[in-house]
Structures are given as C-alpha cells and as structure tokens.
C-alpha positions, 0 to 999 in steps of 0.5 A: 511451534508457532508458524509465521504466515507468509508475506502477501505481495500486492502488485500496483500500477500507475494509472491515468484516469481523466487526466490524472495519475494515481497509484492503484493498489488492488487487493481481494476485490478492494482498491486504493487510489493514491493521487500523484498529480493532485494535492489532495490530502483527504484522499491520501489520508483515506488511502492510508486508513485503508491500508491500515486495515489491510495491515490489521489483517495480514502481512503484505508488501506492495510491488510495482512490477512495471515501472515506466520511465515517465515521471509519474512511474518514477515518483510512484516507484519511490513512493512504494519504497517508502510506504513499504517501510511504513507498512512494516513499522505500523505492522510491528507496532500493531503486533505489540499492541495486539491490534492485528487479527490472530493467525496473521 
C-alpha cells in the first residue's frame, strides 16, 4: 500500500522592507520574497523558480494566517489563493512526468 505524505502548510506574511511591500514565505530555513509594491518581473520569476524547487521536494500549501485590512494584505490574500492553485497544478504535472523526489 502506497501511503500519501501529508501536505505541509507554510505560513506567509506581508512585510514592509525599506518602504516596499513583499509576500514573505519561509520554509526550512529558506525564504522567498515576492514583491507587491514594485513591478519587478525578474524577482517574481526568481520567486517562482524557488517555489518550483520546493514543489519538487514535497506537497505544501501556503497560508496567510493574519490578513490585515490594508490594501497590500488584501492583494496578498488573493495572490496566495491563486498561487496555491498553480502550485497544485504544477505539482500534478511534475508527478505525471516523474519529476518529484520519491517518497513525497
């Protein structure tokens, strides 16, 4: 019988660094910052590449535990909902192609 590994939940927060806002995702000593207040496609692409490496290692879902009422928090919440959909889709495609690490 093949037991499915449970899905990990990774908490995220909206942070302000030098007057710029980011979605900060921390997992196992690594962190990813997705810019919210700047249009930086290269930074977003880099963040997605890091997330794909995490997807390869195991199943997870991103959760924003504390959602503020400010615009950046509300935008981040919607961003996270869409990001989780895409993570699950990518994970399924990677599983179909045998690109995930075994046992995950």
